[in-house]
C-alpha positions, -999 to 999 in steps of 0.1 A, spaced: 604 227 419 580 231 448 567 209 475 533 195 482 513 210 511 485 189 526 454 198 545 425 178 559 387 185 565 369 164 590 330 165 589 311 150 617 274 145 613 253 132 644 217 124 648 199 113 679 163 102 682 139 131 684 165 157 673 178 173 641 211 165 625 240 183 640 272 189 618 306 201 627 337 207 607 375 208 615 401 220 590 437 212 596 461 234 576 498 228 565 510 254 591 495 232 618 466 257 626 431 244 627 397 258 627 364 243 637 328 252 632 295 238 644 271 241 615 237 230 630 214 210 610 222 221 574 255 210 557 266 214 521 298 194 518 300 203 481 303 239 490 332 232 514 349 210 487 344 237 460 357 264 483 389 244 489 392 238 451 389 276 443 418 281 468 440 258 448 434 226 468 430 193 451 410 165 467 432 134 470 412 111 493 378 107 511 371 83 539 338 78 556 331 59 588 295 53 600 281 41 633 245 29 632 236 10 664 212 -19 662 184 0 679 187 29 654 183 57 681 214 75 670 237 78 639 272 91 637 290 97 605 325 109 602 341 119 568 378 129 563 388 147 531 425 151 524 437 178 499 471 188 484 484 217 465 517 229 452 536 248 479 566 270 477 600 256 481 613 283 505 
């Protein structure tokens, strides 16, 4: 029987008054490597989740935190998605 491998995707979305949304992603893989990318103002989280699913990853949790100050001149949203898949027992 194999073991479970886990990975995480962190998606950060920021907006400031008079600017476009800015999105960035960070993937953390079971072998402890990571990759990050600044996506600009267009983000399709479903495409990222579907790509992980097509590679055998199963979504196990999603946590979202949001910061909206009282003056509403910026927003910051961070979402963390955790995945698992069956790994080899070697």
